[in-house]
DOPADO-952931 format. One record per residue: residue in one letter; z, x, y of N, C-alpha, C in turn. Coordinates in steps of 0.1 Angstrom, whole numbers, plus 5000, padded with zeros to 4 digits. Layout:
N
- residuo	n_z	n_x	n_y	ca_z	ca_x	ca_y	c_z	c_x	c_y
- A	Z	X	Y	Z	X	Y	Z	X	Y $
...
This chain:
84
- residuo	n_z	n_x	n_y	ca_z	ca_x	ca_y	c_z	c_x	c_y
- M	5000	5008	4988	5000	5000	5000	5000	5008	5013 $
- V	5000	5022	5011	5000	5030	5023	4987	5029	5031 $
- N	4976	5025	5025	4963	5024	5031	4961	5010	5038 $
- L	4971	5001	5036	4970	4988	5042	4968	4988	5057 $
- T	4958	4981	5063	4956	4981	5078	4960	4968	5084 $
- K	4961	4957	5077	4965	4944	5083	4975	4938	5074 $
- L	4985	4932	5080	4995	4924	5072	5000	4912	5081 $
- F	4999	4901	5074	5003	4888	5081	5015	4882	5074 $
- L	5026	4882	5080	5038	4876	5074	5043	4864	5082 $
- R	5034	4857	5088	5038	4846	5097	5047	4836	5089 $
- W	5057	4831	5097	5066	4821	5092	5072	4824	5078 $
- C	5075	4837	5076	5081	4841	5063	5096	4841	5066 $
- A	5103	4832	5061	5118	4831	5063	5126	4841	5056 $
- Q	5120	4848	5047	5127	4858	5039	5127	4872	5045 $
- V	5118	4875	5055	5117	4888	5061	5129	4891	5069 $
- R	5135	4902	5067	5147	4907	5074	5144	4921	5081 $
- D	5153	4925	5089	5152	4938	5095	5149	4949	5085 $
- F	5156	4949	5074	5155	4959	5063	5140	4960	5059 $
- G	5134	4948	5057	5120	4948	5053	5111	4954	5063 $
- I	5114	4951	5076	5106	4956	5087	5106	4971	5087 $
- Q	5118	4977	5084	5120	4991	5084	5112	4998	5073 $
- H	5110	4991	5062	5101	4996	5051	5087	4995	5055 $
- L	5083	4986	5064	5069	4985	5068	5065	4998	5076 $
- C	5075	5004	5082	5073	5016	5091	5067	5027	5082 $
- N	5068	5027	5069	5062	5037	5061	5047	5035	5059 $
- M	5042	5023	5063	5028	5020	5062	5021	5026	5075 $
- R	5019	5039	5075	5014	5046	5087	5000	5042	5092 $
- N	4992	5035	5083	4978	5031	5087	4978	5017	5092 $
- L	4989	5010	5092	4989	4996	5097	4984	4995	5111 $
- Q	4974	4986	5113	4969	4984	5127	4972	4971	5132 $
- V	4973	4961	5124	4975	4947	5128	4987	4941	5120 $
- L	4997	4936	5127	5009	4930	5120	5013	4917	5127 $
- S	5015	4907	5120	5020	4894	5125	5033	4891	5118 $
- V	5043	4890	5126	5056	4885	5121	5060	4872	5129 $
- A	5050	4865	5134	5053	4853	5142	5061	4843	5134 $
- G	5071	4838	5140	5079	4827	5134	5089	4832	5124 $
- C	5091	4845	5122	5101	4850	5113	5115	4849	5119 $
- P	5123	4840	5114	5136	4837	5121	5147	4847	5120 $
- L	5146	4856	5110	5157	4865	5107	5156	4879	5113 $
- L	5145	4881	5121	5143	4894	5126	5150	4896	5140 $
- S	5157	4907	5141	5164	4910	5154	5156	4919	5162 $
- A	5160	4921	5174	5154	4931	5183	5156	4945	5178 $
- S	5167	4947	5171	5169	4961	5165	5159	4964	5154 $
- G	5157	4954	5146	5147	4956	5135	5133	4957	5140 $
- L	5129	4948	5150	5116	4948	5156	5113	4961	5164 $
- S	5123	4967	5170	5121	4979	5178	5117	4991	5169 $
- S	5120	4990	5156	5117	5001	5147	5101	5002	5145 $
- L	5094	4991	5149	5080	4991	5147	5073	5002	5156 $
- I	5080	5008	5166	5073	5018	5174	5069	5030	5166 $
- Q	5074	5031	5153	5070	5042	5145	5056	5041	5140 $
- L	5051	5029	5141	5037	5026	5136	5027	5030	5147 $
- R	5024	5043	5148	5016	5048	5159	5001	5043	5159 $
- H	4996	5038	5148	4983	5033	5148	4982	5018	5150 $
- L	4993	5011	5153	4994	4997	5155	4986	4993	5168 $
- R	4977	4984	5166	4968	4980	5177	4971	4965	5181 $
- E	4977	4957	5172	4979	4943	5175	4992	4939	5168 $
- L	5001	4933	5176	5014	4929	5170	5017	4915	5175 $
- E	5018	4906	5166	5021	4892	5170	5036	4889	5167 $
- L	5043	4885	5178	5057	4882	5178	5060	4868	5183 $
- T	5050	4859	5183	5052	4845	5187	5063	4838	5179 $
- N	5072	4831	5186	5082	4824	5180	5092	4832	5172 $
- C	5094	4845	5176	5104	4853	5169	5117	4853	5178 $
- P	5127	4847	5172	5140	4846	5180	5145	4859	5185 $
- G	5142	4870	5177	5147	4883	5181	5140	4890	5191 $
- A	5128	4885	5195	5120	4891	5205	5124	4887	5219 $
- S	5123	4896	5229	5127	4894	5242	5118	4902	5252 $
- K	5119	4899	5264	5111	4906	5274	5115	4921	5273 $
- E	5127	4925	5272	5131	4939	5270	5125	4945	5258 $
- L	5124	4938	5247	5118	4943	5235	5103	4945	5238 $
- F	5096	4936	5244	5082	4937	5247	5080	4949	5255 $
- D	5088	4951	5265	5086	4963	5274	5089	4976	5267 $
- Y	5099	4976	5258	5102	4988	5250	5090	4992	5241 $
- I	5084	4982	5234	5073	4984	5225	5061	4989	5233 $
- R	5058	4982	5244	5047	4986	5253	5048	5001	5258 $
- E	5060	5005	5261	5063	5018	5266	5059	5028	5255 $
- H	5063	5025	5242	5061	5035	5231	5047	5033	5224 $
- L	5041	5021	5225	5028	5019	5219	5019	5013	5230 $
- P	5015	5021	5239	5007	5015	5250	4993	5010	5246 $
- R	4988	5014	5235	4975	5008	5231	4976	4996	5222 $
- C	4988	4991	5220	4990	4980	5211	4991	4967	5219 $
- L	4983	4957	5215	4983	4944	5221	4994	4936	5215 $
- I	5003	4931	5224	5015	4924	5219	5012	4909	5222 $
- I	5012	4901	5212	5010	4887	5214	5024	4880	5213 $
- E	5028	4875	5225	5041	4870	5226	5042	4855	5222 $
């Protein structure tokens, strides 16, 4: 799965911060959607800055997402489109 470039986990109620941290090993990931995942916190989502090839990140309806988190991710991944 290290060669995976797109992953859609929309509305997956089982995804937790621990799972997001494991995604950070997928260095080729370019598109990720965790829209509507209710158990993700800002702390877990902030670890996504390790995905240097990420070009699109969908965080719509993520309770753990905030303006501060969006700013933090944009600062570290300036080429990544963040869908709020």
